[in-house]
KENUNU-147501 format. One record per atom (N, C-alpha, C): residue number from 1; x negated, y negated, z; chain. Coordinates in steps of 0.02 Angstrom, whole numbers, plus 50000, padded with zeros to 5 digits. Atoms other than C-alpha are relative to their C-alpha. Layout:
+------+-------+-------+-------+-------+
! resi !     x !     y !     z ! chain !
+------+-------+-------+-------+-------+
!  NUM !     X !     Y !     Z !     A !
...
+------+-------+-------+-------+-------+
This chain:
+------+-------+-------+-------+-------+
! resi !     x !     y !     z ! chain !
+------+-------+-------+-------+-------+
!    1 ! 50014 ! 49982 ! 49934 !     A !
!    1 ! 48796 ! 48824 ! 51741 !     A !
!    1 ! 49941 ! 50047 ! 50005 !     A !
!    2 ! 50059 ! 49954 ! 49995 !     A !
!    2 ! 48630 ! 48900 ! 51794 !     A !
!    2 ! 50005 ! 50036 ! 50068 !     A !
!    3 ! 49999 ! 49959 ! 49944 !     A !
!    3 ! 48616 ! 49042 ! 51916 !     A !
!    3 ! 49928 ! 50025 ! 50013 !     A !
!    4 ! 50068 ! 49975 ! 49987 !     A !
!    4 ! 48455 ! 49091 ! 52002 !     A !
!    4 ! 50004 ! 50049 ! 50060 !     A !
!    5 ! 50002 ! 49949 ! 49940 !     A !
!    5 ! 48419 ! 49242 ! 52116 !     A !
!    5 ! 49931 ! 49994 ! 50035 !     A !
!    6 ! 50059 ! 50013 ! 49965 !     A !
!    6 ! 48292 ! 49203 ! 52249 !     A !
!    6 ! 50002 ! 50024 ! 50072 !     A !
!    7 ! 50002 ! 49973 ! 49932 !     A !
!    7 ! 48249 ! 49295 ! 52411 !     A !
!    7 ! 50068 ! 50025 ! 50026 !     A !
!    8 ! 49940 ! 49972 ! 49983 !     A !
!    8 ! 48415 ! 49386 ! 52410 !     A !
!    8 ! 50061 ! 49951 ! 50002 !     A !
!    9 ! 49946 ! 50051 ! 49999 !     A !
!    9 ! 48519 ! 49224 ! 52393 !     A !
!    9 ! 50017 ! 49985 ! 49927 !     A !
!   10 ! 49978 ! 50014 ! 50063 !     A !
!   10 ! 48622 ! 49186 ! 52241 !     A !
!   10 ! 50016 ! 49925 ! 49997 !     A !
!   11 ! 49988 ! 50072 ! 50004 !     A !
!   11 ! 48619 ! 48998 ! 52196 !     A !
!   11 ! 50041 ! 49986 ! 49940 !     A !
!   12 ! 49961 ! 50016 ! 50059 !     A !
!   12 ! 48756 ! 48936 ! 52082 !     A !
!   12 ! 50013 ! 49923 ! 49998 !     A !
!   13 ! 49989 ! 50075 ! 50008 !     A !
!   13 ! 48761 ! 48756 ! 52016 !     A !
!   13 ! 50071 ! 49989 ! 49976 !     A !
!   14 ! 49928 ! 50007 ! 50023 !     A !
!   14 ! 48948 ! 48710 ! 52015 !     A !
!   14 ! 50014 ! 49927 ! 49991 !     A !
!   15 ! 49987 ! 50069 ! 50017 !     A !
!   15 ! 48924 ! 48525 ! 51984 !     A !
!   15 ! 50034 ! 49994 ! 49935 !     A !
!   16 ! 49967 ! 50006 ! 50064 !     A !
!   16 ! 49040 ! 48468 ! 51850 !     A !
!   16 ! 50055 ! 50045 ! 49989 !     A !
!   17 ! 49944 ! 49956 ! 50005 !     A !
!   17 ! 49160 ! 48609 ! 51874 !     A !
!   17 ! 50065 ! 49969 ! 50033 !     A !
!   18 ! 49933 ! 50025 ! 49971 !     A !
!   18 ! 49346 ! 48571 ! 51910 !     A !
!   18 ! 50007 ! 50038 ! 50064 !     A !
!   19 ! 49988 ! 49971 ! 49935 !     A !
!   19 ! 49382 ! 48600 ! 52092 !     A !
!   19 ! 50071 ! 50028 ! 50004 !     A !
!   20 ! 49936 ! 49970 ! 49993 !     A !
!   20 ! 49525 ! 48719 ! 52125 !     A !
!   20 ! 50015 ! 50005 ! 50076 !     A !
!   21 ! 49979 ! 49993 ! 49929 !     A !
!   21 ! 49620 ! 48707 ! 52290 !     A !
!   21 ! 50017 ! 50068 ! 50018 !     A !
!   22 ! 49983 ! 49930 ! 49976 !     A !
!   22 ! 49631 ! 48867 ! 52390 !     A !
!   22 ! 50072 ! 50007 ! 50008 !     A !
!   23 ! 49934 ! 49986 ! 49988 !     A !
!   23 ! 49800 ! 48944 ! 52392 !     A !
!   23 ! 50017 ! 50011 ! 50075 !     A !
!   24 ! 49983 ! 49988 ! 49927 !     A !
!   24 ! 49882 ! 48932 ! 52567 !     A !
!   24 ! 50021 ! 50069 ! 50012 !     A !
!   25 ! 49988 ! 49934 ! 49987 !     A !
!   25 ! 49891 ! 49094 ! 52650 !     A !
!   25 ! 50043 ! 50004 ! 50066 !     A !
!   26 ! 49960 ! 49997 ! 49941 !     A !
!   26 ! 50022 ! 49146 ! 52778 !     A !
!   26 ! 49960 ! 50037 ! 50059 !     A !
!   27 ! 50040 ! 49967 ! 49950 !     A !
!   27 ! 49888 ! 49245 ! 52873 !     A !
!   27 ! 49929 ! 49999 ! 49981 !     A !
!   28 ! 50074 ! 50000 ! 50009 !     A !
!   28 ! 49700 ! 49251 ! 52893 !     A !
!   28 ! 49981 ! 50072 ! 49995 !     A !
!   29 ! 50020 ! 49932 ! 50011 !     A !
!   29 ! 49626 ! 49409 ! 52824 !     A !
!   29 ! 49944 ! 50018 ! 50048 !     A !
!   30 ! 50056 ! 49979 ! 49950 !     A !
!   30 ! 49519 ! 49508 ! 52945 !     A !
!   30 ! 49991 ! 50073 ! 49991 !     A !
!   31 ! 50013 ! 49924 ! 50002 !     A !
!   31 ! 49453 ! 49683 ! 52970 !     A !
!   31 ! 50048 ! 50040 ! 50043 !     A !
!   32 ! 49955 ! 49970 ! 49960 !     A !
!   32 ! 49592 ! 49720 ! 53089 !     A !
!   32 ! 50051 ! 50040 ! 49961 !     A !
!   33 ! 49951 ! 49965 ! 50033 !     A !
!   33 ! 49712 ! 49858 ! 53044 !     A !
!   33 ! 50069 ! 49974 ! 50006 !     A !
!   34 ! 49930 ! 50027 ! 49994 !     A !
!   34 ! 49896 ! 49828 ! 53014 !     A !
!   34 ! 50029 ! 50020 ! 50065 !     A !
!   35 ! 49973 ! 49980 ! 49932 !     A !
!   35 ! 49931 ! 49926 ! 53176 !     A !
!   35 ! 49979 ! 49950 ! 50054 !     A !
!   36 ! 50024 ! 50050 ! 49952 !     A !
!   36 ! 49822 ! 49808 ! 53277 !     A !
!   36 ! 50033 ! 49935 ! 49994 !     A !
!   37 ! 49970 ! 50063 ! 50013 !     A !
!   37 ! 49903 ! 49657 ! 53195 !     A !
!   37 ! 50074 ! 50003 ! 50023 !     A !
!   38 ! 49933 ! 49999 ! 49979 !     A !
!   38 ! 50076 ! 49721 ! 53229 !     A !
!   38 ! 50014 ! 50001 ! 50077 !     A !
!   39 ! 49997 ! 49997 ! 49926 !     A !
!   39 ! 50040 ! 49743 ! 53415 !     A !
!   39 ! 49990 ! 49932 ! 50031 !     A !
!   40 ! 50011 ! 50067 ! 49974 !     A !
!   40 ! 49998 ! 49556 ! 53433 !     A !
!   40 ! 50068 ! 49965 ! 50007 !     A !
!   41 ! 49940 ! 50037 ! 49989 !     A !
!   41 ! 50133 ! 49446 ! 53508 !     A !
!   41 ! 50011 ! 49944 ! 49948 !     A !
!   42 ! 49981 ! 50055 ! 50039 !     A !
!   42 ! 50228 ! 49316 ! 53408 !     A !
!   42 ! 49962 ! 49937 ! 50018 !     A !
!   43 ! 50041 ! 50060 ! 49984 !     A !
!   43 ! 50128 ! 49154 ! 53394 !     A !
!   43 ! 50056 ! 49943 ! 50006 !     A !
!   44 ! 49958 ! 50055 ! 49983 !     A !
!   44 ! 50227 ! 49013 ! 53478 !     A !
!   44 ! 49975 ! 49966 ! 50060 !     A !
!   45 ! 50028 ! 50040 ! 49944 !     A !
!   45 ! 50204 ! 48886 ! 53611 !     A !
!   45 ! 49995 ! 50037 ! 50066 !     A !
!   46 ! 50000 ! 49962 ! 49938 !     A !
!   46 ! 50250 ! 49002 ! 53752 !     A !
!   46 ! 49942 ! 50048 ! 50004 !     A !
!   47 ! 50058 ! 49948 ! 49997 !     A !
!   47 ! 50123 ! 49138 ! 53702 !     A !
!   47 ! 49935 ! 49963 ! 50004 !     A !
!   48 ! 50056 ! 50040 ! 49993 !     A !
!   48 ! 49994 ! 49004 ! 53679 !     A !
!   48 ! 49984 ! 49979 ! 50071 !     A !
!   49 ! 50012 ! 50022 ! 49926 !     A !
!   49 ! 50016 ! 48938 ! 53859 !     A !
!   49 ! 49985 ! 50063 ! 50039 !     A !
!   50 ! 50014 ! 49937 ! 49964 !     A !
!   50 ! 50021 ! 49119 ! 53924 !     A !
!   50 ! 49929 ! 50026 ! 49989 !     A !
!   51 ! 50062 ! 49980 ! 50017 !     A !
!   51 ! 49860 ! 49153 ! 53833 !     A !
!   51 ! 49945 ! 49962 ! 50038 !     A !
!   52 ! 50047 ! 50045 ! 49957 !     A !
!   52 ! 49773 ! 49002 ! 53915 !     A !
!   52 ! 50003 ! 50017 ! 50073 !     A !
!   53 ! 49989 ! 49981 ! 49931 !     A !
!   53 ! 49845 ! 49054 ! 54084 !     A !
!   53 ! 49961 ! 50064 ! 50012 !     A !
!   54 ! 50034 ! 49935 ! 49992 !     A !
!   54 ! 49777 ! 49229 ! 54063 !     A !
!   54 ! 49922 ! 49988 ! 50000 !     A !
!   55 ! 50070 ! 50016 ! 50000 !     A !
!   55 ! 49606 ! 49160 ! 54020 !     A !
!   55 ! 49977 ! 49967 ! 50068 !     A !
!   56 ! 50013 ! 50029 ! 49936 !     A !
!   56 ! 49610 ! 49052 ! 54176 !     A !
!   56 ! 49997 ! 50051 ! 50056 !     A !
!   57 ! 49998 ! 49946 ! 49947 !     A !
!   57 ! 49657 ! 49203 ! 54281 !     A !
!   57 ! 49940 ! 50046 ! 49998 !     A !
!   58 ! 50058 ! 49959 ! 50007 !     A !
!   58 ! 49515 ! 49303 ! 54209 !     A !
!   58 ! 49938 ! 49961 ! 50030 !     A !
!   59 ! 50058 ! 50040 ! 49973 !     A !
!   59 ! 49392 ! 49161 ! 54251 !     A !
!   59 ! 50000 ! 49994 ! 50073 !     A !
!   60 ! 49992 ! 50006 ! 49924 !     A !
!   60 ! 49459 ! 49154 ! 54429 !     A !
!   60 ! 49986 ! 50067 ! 50030 !     A !
!   61 ! 50011 ! 49938 ! 49973 !     A !
!   61 ! 49423 ! 49340 ! 54448 !     A !
!   61 ! 50063 ! 50037 ! 50018 !     A !
!   62 ! 49938 ! 49967 ! 49986 !     A !
!   62 ! 49607 ! 49384 ! 54467 !     A !
!   62 ! 50015 ! 50060 ! 49957 !     A !
!   63 ! 49991 ! 49944 ! 50048 !     A !
!   63 ! 49609 ! 49493 ! 54314 !     A !
!   63 ! 49926 ! 50016 ! 49973 !     A !
!   64 ! 50062 ! 49979 ! 50026 !     A !
!   64 ! 49466 ! 49592 ! 54238 !     A !
!   64 ! 49998 ! 49975 ! 49928 !     A !
!   65 ! 50015 ! 50021 ! 50068 !     A !
!   65 ! 49382 ! 49532 ! 54076 !     A !
!   65 ! 50012 ! 50059 ! 49957 !     A !
!   66 ! 49987 ! 49940 ! 50042 !     A !
!   66 ! 49451 ! 49642 ! 53937 !     A !
!   66 ! 49940 ! 50025 ! 49960 !     A !
!   67 ! 50056 ! 49978 ! 50039 !     A !
!   67 ! 49282 ! 49648 ! 53853 !     A !
!   67 ! 49949 ! 50039 ! 50046 !     A !
!   68 ! 50051 ! 49972 ! 49954 !     A !
!   68 ! 49172 ! 49686 ! 54003 !     A !
!   68 ! 50032 ! 50054 ! 50048 !     A !
!   69 ! 49960 ! 49956 ! 49952 !     A !
!   69 ! 49309 ! 49779 ! 54107 !     A !
!   69 ! 49976 ! 49983 ! 50073 !     A !
!   70 ! 50021 ! 50020 ! 49935 !     A !
!   70 ! 49240 ! 49686 ! 54258 !     A !
!   70 ! 50033 ! 49933 ! 50020 !     A !
!   71 ! 49973 ! 50062 ! 49976 !     A !
!   71 ! 49307 ! 49548 ! 54368 !     A !
!   71 ! 49940 ! 49952 ! 50015 !     A !
!   72 ! 50053 ! 50047 ! 49991 !     A !
!   72 ! 49193 ! 49394 ! 54364 !     A !
!   72 ! 50033 ! 49933 ! 50013 !     A !
!   73 ! 49973 ! 50065 ! 49980 !     A !
!   73 ! 49220 ! 49222 ! 54442 !     A !
!   73 ! 49955 ! 49948 ! 49964 !     A !
!   74 ! 50029 ! 50057 ! 50029 !     A !
!   74 ! 49184 ! 49066 ! 54341 !     A !
!   74 ! 50049 ! 49943 ! 50006 !     A !
!   75 ! 49951 ! 50051 ! 49981 !     A !
!   75 ! 49278 ! 48925 ! 54427 !     A !
!   75 ! 49997 ! 49939 ! 49953 !     A !
!   76 ! 50007 ! 50054 ! 50046 !     A !
!   76 ! 49216 ! 48792 ! 54307 !     A !
!   76 ! 50039 ! 50015 ! 49935 !     A !
!   77 ! 49962 ! 49983 ! 50059 !     A !
!   77 ! 49290 ! 48883 ! 54159 !     A !
!   77 ! 50072 ! 50007 ! 50016 !     A !
!   78 ! 49933 ! 49996 ! 49980 !     A !
!   78 ! 49451 ! 48917 ! 54255 !     A !
!   78 ! 50029 ! 49930 ! 50005 !     A !
!   79 ! 49975 ! 50066 ! 49996 !     A !
!   79 ! 49468 ! 48733 ! 54293 !     A !
!   79 ! 50005 ! 49969 ! 49931 !     A !
!   80 ! 49995 ! 50027 ! 50070 !     A !
!   80 ! 49436 ! 48694 ! 54110 !     A !
!   80 ! 50064 ! 50024 ! 49970 !     A !
!   81 ! 49937 ! 49977 ! 50022 !     A !
!   81 ! 49580 ! 48806 ! 54060 !     A !
!   81 ! 50060 ! 49970 ! 50026 !     A !
!   82 ! 49948 ! 50036 ! 49970 !     A !
!   82 ! 49692 ! 48731 ! 54186 !     A !
!   82 ! 50009 ! 49925 ! 49977 !     A !
!   83 ! 49999 ! 50070 ! 50027 !     A !
!   83 ! 49644 ! 48555 ! 54127 !     A !
!   83 ! 50031 ! 49999 ! 49929 !     A !
!   84 ! 49971 ! 50000 ! 50068 !     A !
!   84 ! 49689 ! 48606 ! 53947 !     A !
!   84 ! 50076 ! 50006 ! 50003 !     A !
!   85 ! 49925 ! 49989 ! 49994 !     A !
!   85 ! 49862 ! 48667 ! 54003 !     A !
!   85 ! 50029 ! 49933 ! 50028 !     A !
!   86 ! 49974 ! 50064 ! 49976 !     A !
!   86 ! 49886 ! 48501 ! 54099 !     A !
!   86 ! 50002 ! 49947 ! 49948 !     A !
!   87 ! 50002 ! 50045 ! 50060 !     A !
!   87 ! 49836 ! 48403 ! 53941 !     A !
!   87 ! 50061 ! 50015 ! 49953 !     A !
!   88 ! 49944 ! 49981 ! 50043 !     A !
!   88 ! 49961 ! 48502 ! 53841 !     A !
!   88 ! 50067 ! 49979 ! 50029 !     A !
!   89 ! 49936 ! 50018 ! 49970 !     A !
!   89 ! 50096 ! 48468 ! 53967 !     A !
!   89 ! 50010 ! 49921 ! 49992 !     A !
!   90 ! 49994 ! 50072 ! 50010 !     A !
!   90 ! 50059 ! 48279 ! 53957 !     A !
!   90 ! 50015 ! 49978 ! 49930 !     A !
!   91 ! 49990 ! 50021 ! 50072 !     A !
!   91 ! 50048 ! 48272 ! 53767 !     A !
!   91 ! 50064 ! 50024 ! 49972 !     A !
!   92 ! 49935 ! 49974 ! 50027 !     A !
!   92 ! 50204 ! 48372 ! 53739 !     A !
!   92 ! 50062 ! 49979 ! 50038 !     A !
!   93 ! 49948 ! 50019 ! 49954 !     A !
!   93 ! 50309 ! 48288 ! 53872 !     A !
!   93 ! 50058 ! 49969 ! 49953 !     A !
!   94 ! 49942 ! 50023 ! 50040 !     A !
!   94 ! 50486 ! 48258 ! 53796 !     A !
!   94 ! 50010 ! 50039 ! 49936 !     A !
!   95 ! 49989 ! 49969 ! 50067 !     A !
!   95 ! 50459 ! 48370 ! 53648 !     A !
!   95 ! 50005 ! 50079 ! 50009 !     A !
!   96 ! 49997 ! 49930 ! 49992 !     A !
!   96 ! 50479 ! 48538 ! 53727 !     A !
!   96 ! 50071 ! 50024 ! 50022 !     A !
!   97 ! 49934 ! 49977 ! 49975 !     A !
!   97 ! 50632 ! 48649 ! 53762 !     A !
!   97 ! 49998 ! 50006 ! 50076 !     A !
!   98 ! 49997 ! 49991 ! 49925 !     A !
!   98 ! 50689 ! 48670 ! 53942 !     A !
!   98 ! 49958 ! 50060 ! 50023 !     A !
!   99 ! 50034 ! 49933 ! 49983 !     A !
!   99 ! 50617 ! 48847 ! 53941 !     A !
!   99 ! 49926 ! 49989 ! 49998 !     A !
!  100 ! 50074 ! 50012 ! 50006 !     A !
!  100 ! 50443 ! 48787 ! 53880 !     A !
!  100 ! 49980 ! 49951 ! 50057 !     A !
!  101 ! 50020 ! 50046 ! 49943 !     A !
!  101 ! 50443 ! 48644 ! 54010 !     A !
!  101 ! 49995 ! 50039 ! 50065 !     A !
!  102 ! 50006 ! 49957 ! 49940 !     A !
!  102 ! 50484 ! 48770 ! 54148 !     A !
!  102 ! 49943 ! 50046 ! 49998 !     A !
!  103 ! 50059 ! 49959 ! 50005 !     A !
!  103 ! 50349 ! 48888 ! 54088 !     A !
!  103 ! 49941 ! 49964 ! 50017 !     A !
!  104 ! 50059 ! 50041 ! 49987 !     A !
!  104 ! 50220 ! 48752 ! 54088 !     A !
!  104 ! 49994 ! 49983 ! 50072 !     A !
!  105 ! 49998 ! 50021 ! 49928 !     A !
!  105 ! 50273 ! 48692 ! 54259 !     A !
!  105 ! 49979 ! 50059 ! 50045 !     A !
!  106 ! 50012 ! 49938 ! 49959 !     A !
!  106 ! 50271 ! 48870 ! 54333 !     A !
!  106 ! 49930 ! 50020 ! 49994 !     A !
!  107 ! 50066 ! 49980 ! 50012 !     A !
!  107 ! 50106 ! 48911 ! 54254 !     A !
!  107 ! 49948 ! 49955 ! 50034 !     A !
!  108 ! 50043 ! 50048 ! 49967 !     A !
!  108 ! 50022 ! 48755 ! 54315 !     A !
!  108 ! 49999 ! 50006 ! 50072 !     A !
!  109 ! 49995 ! 49991 ! 49928 !     A !
!  109 ! 50084 ! 48778 ! 54491 !     A !
!  109 ! 49965 ! 50062 ! 50023 !     A !
!  110 ! 50030 ! 49935 ! 49983 !     A !
!  110 ! 50033 ! 48960 ! 54498 !     A !
!  110 ! 49923 ! 49999 ! 49993 !     A !
!  111 ! 50074 ! 50007 ! 50009 !     A !
!  111 ! 49861 ! 48926 ! 54425 !     A !
!  111 ! 49963 ! 49953 ! 50048 !     A !
!  112 ! 50028 ! 50046 ! 49948 !     A !
!  112 ! 49831 ! 48779 ! 54540 !     A !
!  112 ! 49993 ! 50032 ! 50069 !     A !
!  113 ! 49999 ! 49967 ! 49936 !     A !
!  113 ! 49874 ! 48884 ! 54693 !     A !
!  113 ! 49945 ! 50052 ! 50000 !     A !
!  114 ! 50050 ! 49947 ! 50004 !     A !
!  114 ! 49762 ! 49028 ! 54635 !     A !
!  114 ! 49932 ! 49968 ! 50001 !     A !
!  115 ! 50067 ! 50032 ! 50005 !     A !
!  115 ! 49622 ! 48908 ! 54597 !     A !
!  115 ! 49978 ! 49979 ! 50070 !     A !
!  116 ! 50018 ! 50019 ! 49932 !     A !
!  116 ! 49629 ! 48840 ! 54775 !     A !
!  116 ! 49979 ! 50059 ! 50038 !     A !
!  117 ! 50015 ! 49939 ! 49961 !     A !
!  117 ! 49627 ! 49016 ! 54847 !     A !
!  117 ! 49928 ! 50023 ! 49974 !     A !
!  118 ! 50057 ! 49976 ! 50026 !     A !
!  118 ! 49484 ! 49064 ! 54730 !     A !
!  118 ! 49938 ! 49953 ! 50020 !     A !
!  119 ! 50052 ! 50042 ! 49984 !     A !
!  119 ! 49382 ! 48910 ! 54779 !     A !
!  119 ! 49978 ! 50005 ! 50075 !     A !
!  120 ! 50019 ! 49997 ! 49928 !     A !
!  120 ! 49380 ! 48951 ! 54966 !     A !
!  120 ! 49944 ! 50053 ! 50013 !     A !
+------+-------+-------+-------+-------+
């Protein structure tokens, strides 16, 4: 195996080496502290839908953007988020618990009503 150093890049010829599969990890490592990670909600279908709904509300200007701390309206992105939730409702039909179905239905109704108000 030859290695060359050129312009700050390390070039390694790995042809002919046996490929090792990466070990599956239960989490993705990041620079976030364990305190920040502990504050995150459990990852499940409901929190995923609520996350998409929150994004739609931010795009409609109902909530402030957590990064800019300002309310901004982007109805095209809000509609995109609502469309994603609608697609999830269609694709998961018959595979959700009653609670998840109710959450999806309520979120879609609420987002559609708010979208109509924001569009005026």
